[in-house]
N, CA, C, O and CB atoms as a CASP TS submission, in Angstrom:
PFRMAT TS
TARGET T0000
AUTHOR 0000-0000-0000
METHOD Language model
MODEL 1
PARENT N/A
ATOM      1  N   MET     1     137.222  99.972 102.557  1.00  0.00           N
ATOM      2  CA  MET     1     137.729 100.489 101.323  1.00  0.00           C
ATOM      3  C   MET     1     139.224 100.803 101.301  1.00  0.00           C
ATOM      4  O   MET     1     139.903 100.814 100.274  1.00  0.00           O
ATOM      5  CB  MET     1     136.989 101.683 100.992  1.00  0.00           C
ATOM      6  N   GLN     2     139.665 101.053 102.516  1.00  0.00           N
ATOM      7  CA  GLN     2     141.125 101.323 102.626  1.00  0.00           C
ATOM      8  C   GLN     2     141.851 100.093 102.165  1.00  0.00           C
ATOM      9  O   GLN     2     142.765 100.175 101.345  1.00  0.00           O
ATOM     10  CB  GLN     2     141.556 101.703 104.100  1.00  0.00           C
ATOM     11  N   TRP     3     141.431  98.880 102.713  1.00  0.00           N
ATOM     12  CA  TRP     3     142.151  97.645 102.238  1.00  0.00           C
ATOM     13  C   TRP     3     142.026  97.286 100.741  1.00  0.00           C
ATOM     14  O   TRP     3     142.897  96.761 100.047  1.00  0.00           O
ATOM     15  CB  TRP     3     141.650  96.474 103.019  1.00  0.00           C
ATOM     16  N   GLN     4     140.774  97.666 100.366  1.00  0.00           N
ATOM     17  CA  GLN     4     140.644  97.517  98.748  1.00  0.00           C
ATOM     18  C   GLN     4     141.616  98.288  97.959  1.00  0.00           C
ATOM     19  O   GLN     4     142.155  97.829  96.952  1.00  0.00           O
ATOM     20  CB  GLN     4     139.249  97.991  98.229  1.00  0.00           C
ATOM     21  N   MET     5     141.843  99.512  98.444  1.00  0.00           N
ATOM     22  CA  MET     5     142.797 100.411  97.687  1.00  0.00           C
ATOM     23  C   MET     5     144.214  99.924  97.845  1.00  0.00           C
ATOM     24  O   MET     5     145.018 100.045  96.920  1.00  0.00           O
ATOM     25  CB  MET     5     142.704 101.897  98.186  1.00  0.00           C
ATOM     26  N   ILE     6     144.553  99.346  99.061  1.00  0.00           N
ATOM     27  CA  ILE     6     145.923  98.660  99.336  1.00  0.00           C
ATOM     28  C   ILE     6     146.017  97.639  98.404  1.00  0.00           C
ATOM     29  O   ILE     6     146.946  97.684  97.597  1.00  0.00           O
ATOM     30  CB  ILE     6     146.113  98.063 100.773  1.00  0.00           C
ATOM     31  N   CYS     7     145.046  96.524  98.364  1.00  0.00           N
ATOM     32  CA  CYS     7     145.268  95.462  97.442  1.00  0.00           C
ATOM     33  C   CYS     7     145.228  95.759  95.938  1.00  0.00           C
ATOM     34  O   CYS     7     145.885  95.085  95.146  1.00  0.00           O
ATOM     35  CB  CYS     7     144.326  94.483  97.718  1.00  0.00           C
ATOM     36  N   ALA     8     144.439  96.790  95.555  1.00  0.00           N
ATOM     37  CA  ALA     8     144.521  97.129  94.307  1.00  0.00           C
ATOM     38  C   ALA     8     145.500  98.200  93.785  1.00  0.00           C
ATOM     39  O   ALA     8     145.517  98.606  92.623  1.00  0.00           O
ATOM     40  CB  ALA     8     143.362  97.430  94.023  1.00  0.00           C
ATOM     41  N   ASP     9     146.363  98.635  94.839  1.00  0.00           N
ATOM     42  CA  ASP     9     147.265  99.681  94.688  1.00  0.00           C
ATOM     43  C   ASP     9     146.757 100.893  94.009  1.00  0.00           C
ATOM     44  O   ASP     9     147.280 101.270  92.961  1.00  0.00           O
ATOM     45  CB  ASP     9     148.360  99.219  94.023  1.00  0.00           C
ATOM     46  N   ARG    10     145.754 101.530  94.555  1.00  0.00           N
ATOM     47  CA  ARG    10     145.033 102.702  94.077  1.00  0.00           C
ATOM     48  C   ARG    10     145.045 103.749  95.179  1.00  0.00           C
ATOM     49  O   ARG    10     145.007 103.472  96.378  1.00  0.00           O
ATOM     50  CB  ARG    10     143.572 102.342  93.659  1.00  0.00           C
ATOM     51  N   GLN    11     145.099 104.895  94.706  1.00  0.00           N
ATOM     52  CA  GLN    11     145.128 106.099  95.620  1.00  0.00           C
ATOM     53  C   GLN    11     143.814 106.626  95.993  1.00  0.00           C
ATOM     54  O   GLN    11     143.722 107.377  96.964  1.00  0.00           O
ATOM     55  CB  GLN    11     145.873 107.205  95.005  1.00  0.00           C
ATOM     56  N   TRP    12     142.766 106.284  95.287  1.00  0.00           N
ATOM     57  CA  TRP    12     141.473 106.651  95.825  1.00  0.00           C
ATOM     58  C   TRP    12     140.294 105.677  95.350  1.00  0.00           C
ATOM     59  O   TRP    12     140.501 104.967  94.366  1.00  0.00           O
ATOM     60  CB  TRP    12     141.172 108.113  95.402  1.00  0.00           C
ATOM     61  N   CYS    13     139.232 105.629  95.926  1.00  0.00           N
ATOM     62  CA  CYS    13     138.079 104.786  95.601  1.00  0.00           C
ATOM     63  C   CYS    13     136.805 105.501  95.765  1.00  0.00           C
ATOM     64  O   CYS    13     136.638 106.304  96.683  1.00  0.00           O
ATOM     65  CB  CYS    13     138.058 103.568  96.434  1.00  0.00           C
ATOM     66  N   ASP    14     135.910 105.226  94.897  1.00  0.00           N
ATOM     67  CA  ASP    14     134.563 106.014  95.068  1.00  0.00           C
ATOM     68  C   ASP    14     133.747 105.098  95.780  1.00  0.00           C
ATOM     69  O   ASP    14     133.707 103.912  95.452  1.00  0.00           O
ATOM     70  CB  ASP    14     133.820 106.479  93.686  1.00  0.00           C
ATOM     71  N   PHE    15     133.032 105.600  96.820  1.00  0.00           N
ATOM     72  CA  PHE    15     131.860 104.961  97.404  1.00  0.00           C
ATOM     73  C   PHE    15     130.599 105.356  96.698  1.00  0.00           C
ATOM     74  O   PHE    15     130.372 106.558  96.556  1.00  0.00           O
ATOM     75  CB  PHE    15     131.747 105.295  98.857  1.00  0.00           C
ATOM     76  N   VAL    16     129.770 104.478  96.249  1.00  0.00           N
ATOM     77  CA  VAL    16     128.574 104.746  95.586  1.00  0.00           C
ATOM     78  C   VAL    16     127.499 103.992  96.149  1.00  0.00           C
ATOM     79  O   VAL    16     127.600 102.806  96.463  1.00  0.00           O
ATOM     80  CB  VAL    16     128.680 104.499  94.213  1.00  0.00           C
ATOM     81  N   SER    17     126.358 104.762  96.288  1.00  0.00           N
ATOM     82  CA  SER    17     125.226 104.243  96.707  1.00  0.00           C
ATOM     83  C   SER    17     124.052 104.753  96.005  1.00  0.00           C
ATOM     84  O   SER    17     123.836 105.960  95.899  1.00  0.00           O
ATOM     85  CB  SER    17     125.131 104.422  98.017  1.00  0.00           C
ATOM     86  N   PHE    18     123.203 103.740  95.467  1.00  0.00           N
ATOM     87  CA  PHE    18     122.096 104.034  94.704  1.00  0.00           C
ATOM     88  C   PHE    18     120.835 103.453  95.206  1.00  0.00           C
ATOM     89  O   PHE    18     120.838 102.302  95.643  1.00  0.00           O
ATOM     90  CB  PHE    18     122.322 103.631  93.407  1.00  0.00           C
ATOM     91  N   ASP    19     119.818 104.124  95.179  1.00  0.00           N
ATOM     92  CA  ASP    19     118.534 103.563  95.771  1.00  0.00           C
ATOM     93  C   ASP    19     117.370 104.225  95.031  1.00  0.00           C
ATOM     94  O   ASP    19     117.036 105.356  95.385  1.00  0.00           O
ATOM     95  CB  ASP    19     118.420 103.841  97.385  1.00  0.00           C
ATOM     96  N   PRO    20     116.738 103.625  94.049  1.00  0.00           N
ATOM     97  CA  PRO    20     115.668 104.191  93.172  1.00  0.00           C
ATOM     98  C   PRO    20     114.493 104.702  94.077  1.00  0.00           C
ATOM     99  O   PRO    20     113.773 105.619  93.679  1.00  0.00           O
ATOM    100  CB  PRO    20     115.137 103.072  92.116  1.00  0.00           C
ATOM    101  N   ARG    21     114.304 104.115  95.275  1.00  0.00           N
ATOM    102  CA  ARG    21     113.239 104.466  96.093  1.00  0.00           C
ATOM    103  C   ARG    21     113.230 105.783  96.761  1.00  0.00           C
ATOM    104  O   ARG    21     112.213 106.295  97.228  1.00  0.00           O
ATOM    105  CB  ARG    21     113.129 103.542  97.012  1.00  0.00           C
ATOM    106  N   MET    22     114.508 106.350  96.786  1.00  0.00           N
ATOM    107  CA  MET    22     114.691 107.721  97.310  1.00  0.00           C
ATOM    108  C   MET    22     114.239 108.756  96.428  1.00  0.00           C
ATOM    109  O   MET    22     114.121 108.528  95.225  1.00  0.00           O
ATOM    110  CB  MET    22     116.058 107.983  97.613  1.00  0.00           C
ATOM    111  N   PRO    23     113.956 109.960  96.964  1.00  0.00           N
ATOM    112  CA  PRO    23     113.677 111.107  96.110  1.00  0.00           C
ATOM    113  C   PRO    23     114.753 111.237  94.940  1.00  0.00           C
ATOM    114  O   PRO    23     115.886 110.782  95.096  1.00  0.00           O
ATOM    115  CB  PRO    23     113.654 112.413  96.997  1.00  0.00           C
ATOM    116  N   ASP    24     114.378 111.849  93.807  1.00  0.00           N
ATOM    117  CA  ASP    24     115.363 112.052  92.752  1.00  0.00           C
ATOM    118  C   ASP    24     116.603 112.563  93.090  1.00  0.00           C
ATOM    119  O   ASP    24     117.616 112.017  92.653  1.00  0.00           O
ATOM    120  CB  ASP    24     114.898 112.848  91.823  1.00  0.00           C
ATOM    121  N   HIS    25     116.671 113.623  93.874  1.00  0.00           N
ATOM    122  CA  HIS    25     117.966 114.340  94.253  1.00  0.00           C
ATOM    123  C   HIS    25     118.836 113.469  95.184  1.00  0.00           C
ATOM    124  O   HIS    25     119.978 113.793  95.508  1.00  0.00           O
ATOM    125  CB  HIS    25     117.651 115.728  94.985  1.00  0.00           C
ATOM    126  N   LEU    26     118.223 112.349  95.590  1.00  0.00           N
ATOM    127  CA  LEU    26     118.954 111.557  96.701  1.00  0.00           C
ATOM    128  C   LEU    26     119.259 110.151  96.152  1.00  0.00           C
ATOM    129  O   LEU    26     119.940 109.391  96.841  1.00  0.00           O
ATOM    130  CB  LEU    26     118.040 111.436  98.086  1.00  0.00           C
ATOM    131  N   THR    27     118.798 109.766  94.960  1.00  0.00           N
ATOM    132  CA  THR    27     118.898 108.350  94.444  1.00  0.00           C
ATOM    133  C   THR    27     120.330 107.855  94.307  1.00  0.00           C
ATOM    134  O   THR    27     120.584 106.666  94.498  1.00  0.00           O
ATOM    135  CB  THR    27     118.218 108.235  93.072  1.00  0.00           C
ATOM    136  N   LEU    28     121.330 108.789  93.961  1.00  0.00           N
ATOM    137  CA  LEU    28     122.559 108.573  93.870  1.00  0.00           C
ATOM    138  C   LEU    28     123.500 109.346  94.593  1.00  0.00           C
ATOM    139  O   LEU    28     123.485 110.573  94.497  1.00  0.00           O
ATOM    140  CB  LEU    28     122.799 108.601  92.756  1.00  0.00           C
ATOM    141  N   TYR    29     124.474 108.634  95.445  1.00  0.00           N
ATOM    142  CA  TYR    29     125.287 109.311  96.346  1.00  0.00           C
ATOM    143  C   TYR    29     126.731 108.860  95.867  1.00  0.00           C
ATOM    144  O   TYR    29     126.971 107.659  95.749  1.00  0.00           O
ATOM    145  CB  TYR    29     124.920 108.953  97.898  1.00  0.00           C
ATOM    146  N   VAL    30     127.682 109.809  95.596  1.00  0.00           N
ATOM    147  CA  VAL    30     128.988 109.365  95.294  1.00  0.00           C
ATOM    148  C   VAL    30     130.071 110.220  96.250  1.00  0.00           C
ATOM    149  O   VAL    30     130.044 111.446  96.349  1.00  0.00           O
ATOM    150  CB  VAL    30     129.240 109.569  93.676  1.00  0.00           C
ATOM    151  N   GLN    31     130.961 109.405  96.886  1.00  0.00           N
ATOM    152  CA  GLN    31     131.974 110.190  97.750  1.00  0.00           C
ATOM    153  C   GLN    31     133.283 109.435  97.519  1.00  0.00           C
ATOM    154  O   GLN    31     133.458 108.228  97.683  1.00  0.00           O
ATOM    155  CB  GLN    31     131.566 110.249  99.410  1.00  0.00           C
ATOM    156  N   ARG    32     134.239 110.409  97.081  1.00  0.00           N
ATOM    157  CA  ARG    32     135.515 109.894  96.711  1.00  0.00           C
ATOM    158  C   ARG    32     136.376 109.763  98.149  1.00  0.00           C
ATOM    159  O   ARG    32     136.416 110.663  98.988  1.00  0.00           O
ATOM    160  CB  ARG    32     136.234 110.926  95.562  1.00  0.00           C
ATOM    161  N   ILE    33     136.990 108.596  98.256  1.00  0.00           N
ATOM    162  CA  ILE    33     137.698 108.286  99.467  1.00  0.00           C
ATOM    163  C   ILE    33     139.115 108.216  98.975  1.00  0.00           C
ATOM    164  O   ILE    33     139.468 107.495  98.042  1.00  0.00           O
ATOM    165  CB  ILE    33     137.197 106.944 100.193  1.00  0.00           C
ATOM    166  N   GLU    34     139.951 109.056  99.699  1.00  0.00           N
ATOM    167  CA  GLU    34     141.415 108.926  99.572  1.00  0.00           C
ATOM    168  C   GLU    34     142.209 107.947 100.330  1.00  0.00           C
ATOM    169  O   GLU    34     141.831 107.654 101.465  1.00  0.00           O
ATOM    170  CB  GLU    34     141.947 110.086  99.865  1.00  0.00           C
ATOM    171  N   ARG    35     143.158 107.462  99.886  1.00  0.00           N
ATOM    172  CA  ARG    35     144.022 106.447 100.588  1.00  0.00           C
ATOM    173  C   ARG    35     144.566 107.091 101.795  1.00  0.00           C
ATOM    174  O   ARG    35     145.009 108.238 101.726  1.00  0.00           O
ATOM    175  CB  ARG    35     145.197 105.907  99.687  1.00  0.00           C
ATOM    176  N   ASP    36     144.560 106.390 102.960  1.00  0.00           N
ATOM    177  CA  ASP    36     145.104 107.009 104.092  1.00  0.00           C
ATOM    178  C   ASP    36     146.307 106.144 104.602  1.00  0.00           C
ATOM    179  O   ASP    36     146.151 105.013 105.062  1.00  0.00           O
ATOM    180  CB  ASP    36     144.008 107.196 105.168  1.00  0.00           C
ATOM    181  N   PRO    37     147.563 106.790 104.478  1.00  0.00           N
ATOM    182  CA  PRO    37     148.793 106.092 104.868  1.00  0.00           C
ATOM    183  C   PRO    37     148.854 105.573 106.253  1.00  0.00           C
ATOM    184  O   PRO    37     149.491 104.569 106.571  1.00  0.00           O
ATOM    185  CB  PRO    37     149.904 106.954 104.687  1.00  0.00           C
ATOM    186  N   VAL    38     148.095 106.377 107.137  1.00  0.00           N
ATOM    187  CA  VAL    38     148.195 105.900 108.630  1.00  0.00           C
ATOM    188  C   VAL    38     147.407 104.626 108.791  1.00  0.00           C
ATOM    189  O   VAL    38     147.826 103.699 109.484  1.00  0.00           O
ATOM    190  CB  VAL    38     147.616 107.014 109.684  1.00  0.00           C
ATOM    191  N   MET    39     146.203 104.586 108.112  1.00  0.00           N
ATOM    192  CA  MET    39     145.292 103.592 108.063  1.00  0.00           C
ATOM    193  C   MET    39     145.994 102.315 107.507  1.00  0.00           C
ATOM    194  O   MET    39     145.831 101.202 108.009  1.00  0.00           O
ATOM    195  CB  MET    39     144.108 104.033 107.251  1.00  0.00           C
ATOM    196  N   GLU    40     146.759 102.557 106.469  1.00  0.00           N
ATOM    197  CA  GLU    40     147.420 101.538 105.832  1.00  0.00           C
ATOM    198  C   GLU    40     148.289 100.754 106.639  1.00  0.00           C
ATOM    199  O   GLU    40     148.268  99.523 106.631  1.00  0.00           O
ATOM    200  CB  GLU    40     148.097 102.017 104.821  1.00  0.00           C
ATOM    201  N   VAL    41     149.098 101.486 107.378  1.00  0.00           N
ATOM    202  CA  VAL    41     150.120 100.881 108.350  1.00  0.00           C
ATOM    203  C   VAL    41     149.338  99.906 109.545  1.00  0.00           C
ATOM    204  O   VAL    41     149.725  98.814 109.961  1.00  0.00           O
ATOM    205  CB  VAL    41     150.992 102.219 109.112  1.00  0.00           C
ATOM    206  N   TYR    42     148.237 100.596 109.908  1.00  0.00           N
ATOM    207  CA  TYR    42     147.375  99.885 110.864  1.00  0.00           C
ATOM    208  C   TYR    42     146.777  98.737 110.418  1.00  0.00           C
ATOM    209  O   TYR    42     146.738  97.750 111.152  1.00  0.00           O
ATOM    210  CB  TYR    42     146.385 100.659 111.321  1.00  0.00           C
ATOM    211  N   LEU    43     146.262  98.726 109.216  1.00  0.00           N
ATOM    212  CA  LEU    43     145.670  97.522 108.562  1.00  0.00           C
ATOM    213  C   LEU    43     146.673  96.473 108.301  1.00  0.00           C
ATOM    214  O   LEU    43     146.442  95.295 108.572  1.00  0.00           O
ATOM    215  CB  LEU    43     145.007  97.879 107.266  1.00  0.00           C
ATOM    216  N   GLU    44     147.822  96.887 107.761  1.00  0.00           N
ATOM    217  CA  GLU    44     148.799  95.857 107.450  1.00  0.00           C
ATOM    218  C   GLU    44     149.178  95.156 108.626  1.00  0.00           C
ATOM    219  O   GLU    44     149.387  93.946 108.539  1.00  0.00           O
ATOM    220  CB  GLU    44     149.982  96.389 106.809  1.00  0.00           C
ATOM    221  N   ALA    45     149.316  95.836 109.880  1.00  0.00           N
ATOM    222  CA  ALA    45     149.676  95.152 111.057  1.00  0.00           C
ATOM    223  C   ALA    45     148.710  94.223 111.561  1.00  0.00           C
ATOM    224  O   ALA    45     149.069  93.166 112.079  1.00  0.00           O
ATOM    225  CB  ALA    45     149.965  96.035 112.034  1.00  0.00           C
ATOM    226  N   GLU    46     147.313  94.602 111.422  1.00  0.00           N
ATOM    227  CA  GLU    46     146.255  93.909 111.774  1.00  0.00           C
ATOM    228  C   GLU    46     146.066  92.591 110.980  1.00  0.00           C
ATOM    229  O   GLU    46     145.775  91.530 111.533  1.00  0.00           O
ATOM    230  CB  GLU    46     145.165  94.757 111.667  1.00  0.00           C
ATOM    231  N   VAL    47     146.245  92.726 109.675  1.00  0.00           N
ATOM    232  CA  VAL    47     146.207  91.452 108.787  1.00  0.00           C
ATOM    233  C   VAL    47     147.344  90.593 109.018  1.00  0.00           C
ATOM    234  O   VAL    47     147.183  89.372 108.998  1.00  0.00           O
ATOM    235  CB  VAL    47     146.187  91.777 107.294  1.00  0.00           C
ATOM    236  N   SER    48     148.557  91.140 109.250  1.00  0.00           N
ATOM    237  CA  SER    48     149.691  90.321 109.555  1.00  0.00           C
ATOM    238  C   SER    48     149.386  89.436 110.816  1.00  0.00           C
ATOM    239  O   SER    48     149.591  88.223 110.791  1.00  0.00           O
ATOM    240  CB  SER    48     150.943  91.222 109.777  1.00  0.00           C
ATOM    241  N   GLN    49     148.844  90.140 112.019  1.00  0.00           N
ATOM    242  CA  GLN    49     148.497  89.432 113.154  1.00  0.00           C
ATOM    243  C   GLN    49     147.428  88.354 112.934  1.00  0.00           C
ATOM    244  O   GLN    49     147.453  87.282 113.539  1.00  0.00           O
ATOM    245  CB  GLN    49     148.073  90.364 114.142  1.00  0.00           C
ATOM    246  N   PHE    50     146.541  88.669 112.092  1.00  0.00           N
ATOM    247  CA  PHE    50     145.317  87.765 111.827  1.00  0.00           C
ATOM    248  C   PHE    50     145.996  86.560 111.074  1.00  0.00           C
ATOM    249  O   PHE    50     145.695  85.416 111.414  1.00  0.00           O
ATOM    250  CB  PHE    50     144.045  88.544 110.866  1.00  0.00           C
ATOM    251  N   LEU    51     146.867  86.773 110.099  1.00  0.00           N
ATOM    252  CA  LEU    51     147.406  85.622 109.393  1.00  0.00           C
ATOM    253  C   LEU    51     148.148  84.738 110.272  1.00  0.00           C
ATOM    254  O   LEU    51     148.072  83.516 110.146  1.00  0.00           O
ATOM    255  CB  LEU    51     148.263  86.028 108.297  1.00  0.00           C
ATOM    256  N   LYS    52     148.956  85.371 111.271  1.00  0.00           N
ATOM    257  CA  LYS    52     149.726  84.505 112.252  1.00  0.00           C
ATOM    258  C   LYS    52     148.744  83.703 113.067  1.00  0.00           C
ATOM    259  O   LYS    52     149.040  82.552 113.388  1.00  0.00           O
ATOM    260  CB  LYS    52     150.647  85.374 113.223  1.00  0.00           C
ATOM    261  N   GLU    53     147.502  84.280 113.450  1.00  0.00           N
ATOM    262  CA  GLU    53     146.598  83.495 114.294  1.00  0.00           C
ATOM    263  C   GLU    53     146.169  82.479 113.430  1.00  0.00           C
ATOM    264  O   GLU    53     146.270  81.341 113.890  1.00  0.00           O
ATOM    265  CB  GLU    53     145.422  84.266 114.900  1.00  0.00           C
ATOM    266  N   VAL    54     145.684  82.601 112.216  1.00  0.00           N
ATOM    267  CA  VAL    54     145.184  81.609 111.253  1.00  0.00           C
ATOM    268  C   VAL    54     146.248  80.458 111.142  1.00  0.00           C
ATOM    269  O   VAL    54     145.899  79.283 111.256  1.00  0.00           O
ATOM    270  CB  VAL    54     144.907  82.297 109.815  1.00  0.00           C
ATOM    271  N   GLU    55     147.509  80.806 110.924  1.00  0.00           N
ATOM    272  CA  GLU    55     148.576  79.844 110.810  1.00  0.00           C
ATOM    273  C   GLU    55     148.566  78.993 112.107  1.00  0.00           C
ATOM    274  O   GLU    55     148.543  77.763 112.044  1.00  0.00           O
ATOM    275  CB  GLU    55     149.971  80.565 110.579  1.00  0.00           C
ATOM    276  N   ALA    56     148.583  79.638 113.235  1.00  0.00           N
ATOM    277  CA  ALA    56     148.602  78.746 114.532  1.00  0.00           C
ATOM    278  C   ALA    56     147.428  77.844 114.615  1.00  0.00           C
ATOM    279  O   ALA    56     147.583  76.711 115.071  1.00  0.00           O
ATOM    280  CB  ALA    56     148.608  79.616 115.844  1.00  0.00           C
ATOM    281  N   GLN    57     146.353  78.223 114.242  1.00  0.00           N
ATOM    282  CA  GLN    57     145.174  77.424 114.228  1.00  0.00           C
ATOM    283  C   GLN    57     145.345  76.261 113.308  1.00  0.00           C
ATOM    284  O   GLN    57     145.126  75.111 113.688  1.00  0.00           O
ATOM    285  CB  GLN    57     143.993  78.232 113.839  1.00  0.00           C
ATOM    286  N   VAL    58     145.769  76.582 111.999  1.00  0.00           N
ATOM    287  CA  VAL    58     145.968  75.334 111.151  1.00  0.00           C
ATOM    288  C   VAL    58     147.054  74.330 111.636  1.00  0.00           C
ATOM    289  O   VAL    58     147.000  73.112 111.463  1.00  0.00           O
ATOM    290  CB  VAL    58     146.341  75.762 109.734  1.00  0.00           C
ATOM    291  N   ASN    59     148.111  75.056 112.309  1.00  0.00           N
ATOM    292  CA  ASN    59     149.053  74.062 112.732  1.00  0.00           C
ATOM    293  C   ASN    59     148.541  73.280 113.914  1.00  0.00           C
ATOM    294  O   ASN    59     148.939  72.126 114.072  1.00  0.00           O
ATOM    295  CB  ASN    59     150.356  74.695 113.058  1.00  0.00           C
ATOM    296  N   ALA    60     147.731  73.798 114.713  1.00  0.00           N
ATOM    297  CA  ALA    60     147.109  73.235 115.786  1.00  0.00           C
ATOM    298  C   ALA    60     146.126  72.033 115.359  1.00  0.00           C
ATOM    299  O   ALA    60     146.087  70.999 116.026  1.00  0.00           O
ATOM    300  CB  ALA    60     146.394  74.336 116.514  1.00  0.00           C
ATOM    301  N   LEU    61     145.398  72.209 114.301  1.00  0.00           N
ATOM    302  CA  LEU    61     144.457  71.331 113.634  1.00  0.00           C
ATOM    303  C   LEU    61     145.281  70.156 113.024  1.00  0.00           C
ATOM    304  O   LEU    61     144.889  68.996 113.155  1.00  0.00           O
ATOM    305  CB  LEU    61     143.621  72.122 112.519  1.00  0.00           C
ATOM    306  N   ASN    62     146.382  70.456 112.383  1.00  0.00           N
ATOM    307  CA  ASN    62     147.153  69.587 111.730  1.00  0.00           C
ATOM    308  C   ASN    62     147.900  68.682 112.784  1.00  0.00           C
ATOM    309  O   ASN    62     148.208  67.525 112.497  1.00  0.00           O
ATOM    310  CB  ASN    62     148.065  70.341 110.817  1.00  0.00           C
ATOM    311  N   ALA    63     148.154  69.184 113.887  1.00  0.00           N
ATOM    312  CA  ALA    63     148.850  68.250 115.044  1.00  0.00           C
ATOM    313  C   ALA    63     147.827  67.091 115.560  1.00  0.00           C
ATOM    314  O   ALA    63     148.147  65.942 115.865  1.00  0.00           O
ATOM    315  CB  ALA    63     149.300  69.245 116.449  1.00  0.00           C
ATOM    316  N   ILE    64     146.550  67.648 115.588  1.00  0.00           N
ATOM    317  CA  ILE    64     145.434  66.814 116.169  1.00  0.00           C
ATOM    318  C   ILE    64     145.150  65.728 115.022  1.00  0.00           C
ATOM    319  O   ILE    64     145.048  64.538 115.320  1.00  0.00           O
ATOM    320  CB  ILE    64     144.028  67.769 116.553  1.00  0.00           C
ATOM    321  N   SER    65     145.031  66.158 113.760  1.00  0.00           N
ATOM    322  CA  SER    65     144.644  65.314 112.666  1.00  0.00           C
ATOM    323  C   SER    65     145.592  65.407 111.497  1.00  0.00           C
ATOM    324  O   SER    65     145.261  66.098 110.533  1.00  0.00           O
ATOM    325  CB  SER    65     143.277  65.653 112.231  1.00  0.00           C
ATOM    326  N   PRO    66     146.681  64.804 111.504  1.00  0.00           N
ATOM    327  CA  PRO    66     147.673  65.150 110.440  1.00  0.00           C
ATOM    328  C   PRO    66     147.132  64.564 109.137  1.00  0.00           C
ATOM    329  O   PRO    66     146.387  63.586 109.074  1.00  0.00           O
ATOM    330  CB  PRO    66     149.154  64.574 110.769  1.00  0.00           C
ATOM    331  N   SER    67     147.644  65.353 107.988  1.00  0.00           N
ATOM    332  CA  SER    67     147.142  65.031 106.654  1.00  0.00           C
ATOM    333  C   SER    67     147.578  63.604 106.359  1.00  0.00           C
ATOM    334  O   SER    67     148.510  63.095 106.982  1.00  0.00           O
ATOM    335  CB  SER    67     147.675  66.045 105.557  1.00  0.00           C
ATOM    336  N   LYS    68     146.867  62.916 105.351  1.00  0.00           N
ATOM    337  CA  LYS    68     147.200  61.561 104.888  1.00  0.00           C
ATOM    338  C   LYS    68     148.245  61.651 103.812  1.00  0.00           C
ATOM    339  O   LYS    68     148.673  60.627 103.279  1.00  0.00           O
ATOM    340  CB  LYS    68     145.949  60.816 104.363  1.00  0.00           C
TER
END
């Protein structure tokens, strides 16, 4: 949910769970989640690293089988 807030540039997001099989007082659960700036820094670093790894893999595959 933190990454969702980063991408959508939102300060909060509601987590919502609905299950009609539960007792009436438990069918709907809503929890507001606030954006976490510490988690944001961590996630941006992780995504950046992931994208570097993907780029390296794509470059390696292109070296093996160049585009026509």
